TORFI-23564 format. One record per atom (N, C-alpha, C): z, y, x; residue in three letters. Coordinates in steps of 0.001 Angstrom, whole numbers, padded with zeros to 6 digits, always signed. Example, Ala and Ser with C-alpha at 12.3 -4.5 7.8 and 13.67 -1.06 7.14 Angstrom:
TORFI-23564
+007800-005690+013190ala +007800-004500+012300ala +007800-003300+013200ala +007080-002250+012850ser +007140-001060+013670ser +007870+000030+012900ser 
//
This chain:
TORFI-23564
+093438+106086+098434met +092826+107743+098086met +091736+108002+099552met +092933+108535+100001leu +091652+108425+101462leu +090843+108256+101562leu +090592+106148+101367leu +089818+105572+101668leu +088452+106253+100736leu +088664+106578+099828ser +087850+107320+099167ser +086622+107776+099533ser +087855+109500+100296asn +087660+109875+100377asn +086306+110391+101774asn +086784+109079+103096arg +086106+108745+103286arg +084759+108162+103548arg +084357+107167+102665lys +083551+106746+102458lys +082136+108483+101441lys +083164+108611+100644ser +082338+109666+100643ser +081940+110529+101782ser +082555+110917+102207gly +082643+111147+103817gly +081311+110612+104144gly +081565+109642+104523lys +080031+108578+104686lys +078138+108773+104494lys +078939+109069+102994thr +077373+109143+102068thr +077233+110938+102253thr +077492+111369+102411thr +077738+112640+102639thr +076281+113140+104338thr +077448+112436+104847leu +076468+112628+106035leu +075164+111480+106360leu +075277+109941+105554lys +073907+109266+105427lys +073671+110914+104514lys +073346+111150+103641leu +072318+111443+103045leu +071511+113015+104348leu +072984+113855+105477tyr +072316+114693+105681tyr +071825+114148+107147tyr +072173+112791+107495trp +071131+112551+108530trp +069199+112326+107710trp +069469+111884+106633trp +067847+111517+105825trp +067345+112204+105930trp +067567+113244+105600phe +067612+115144+105378phe +067140+115503+107056phe +067871+115487+107616phe +066574+115708+108977phe +066508+115268+109528phe +066809+113079+109613leu +064931+112628+109888leu +063367+112881+108793leu +063712+113294+107372phe +062776+113674+106833phe +062056+115163+107797phe +063483+116192+107188leu +062568+117024+108682leu +061488+117299+109486leu +062201+115819+110923val +061989+116303+111883val +060405+115131+111780val +060349+114553+110464arg +059028+113914+110500arg +057995+114807+109713arg +058288+115751+109341val +057545+116873+107956val +057399+117104+109851val +058163+117778+110542ala +058087+119171+111686ala +056664+118553+112725ala +056980+117224+113626leu +056213+116277+113870leu +054808+116592+113419leu +055172+115641+112052ser +053226+116089+111089ser +052275+116454+111169ser +053783+118068+111175ser +052493+119340+110376ser +052085+119885+112392ser +052987+119359+113298leu +053114+120046+114924leu +051198+119270+115010leu +051149+117813+114536leu +050155+116926+115003leu +049046+117269+113916leu +048832+117857+113361phe +048309+118387+112444phe +047074+120017+113090phe +048174+120140+113871tyr +048112+121437+114087tyr +047287+121398+115024tyr +048137+120331+115848leu +047347+120488+117841leu +045566+119981+117524leu +045683+119025+116641his +044199+118304+115585his +043496+119302+114845his +043567+120167+113850ile +042912+121986+113911ile +042526+122217+115263ile +043617+122304+116063leu +042636+122880+117334leu +041963+122572+118182leu +042798+121470+118464gln +041158+120435+119457gln +040162+120963+118495gln +040196+120031+117268ala +039077+120596+116492ala +038181+121665+116497ala +038910+122577+117117gly +038889+124518+116461gly +037907+124600+118295gly +038798+124042+119022glu +038501+124533+120481glu +036988+123241+120941glu +036778+122278+119671ala +035407+121001+120475ala +034155+121806+119450ala +034341+122700+118455ile +033421+123259+117907ile +032674+124624+118438ile +033929+125249+119039ser +033263+126747+120275ser +032442+125888+120859ser +032929+124960+122368ala +032743+124453+123357ala +031476+124199+123394ala +031114+123621+121775phe +029604+123241+120923phe +028724+124370+121036phe +029178+125039+120018gln +028441+126438+119554gln +028113+127159+121134gln +028663+127201+122090lys +028399+128505+122920lys +027970+126977+124105lys +027776+125555+123983ala +026359+125340+124917ala +025687+125132+123945ala +025151+125182+122743tyr +023967+125286+121398tyr +023150+126269+121674tyr +023846+127525+121199tyr +023851+128953+121443tyr +023035+129360+122879tyr +022991+129110+124016asn +022906+129760+124902asn +021753+129301+125894asn +021418+127560+125008asp +020144+127250+125639asp +019619+127225+124789asp 
//
């Protein structure tokens, strides 16, 4: 009985770990996507400034 309890605890810990890794991956990808959008917006605004000022 103790062994089975320990095993179930390990599996739940594993599930939590996979869930944590998944959340970290999602957060990193969304952050990179947001930074990419910000960079593209800055490039577009700089291009528009240069285009309309000339």
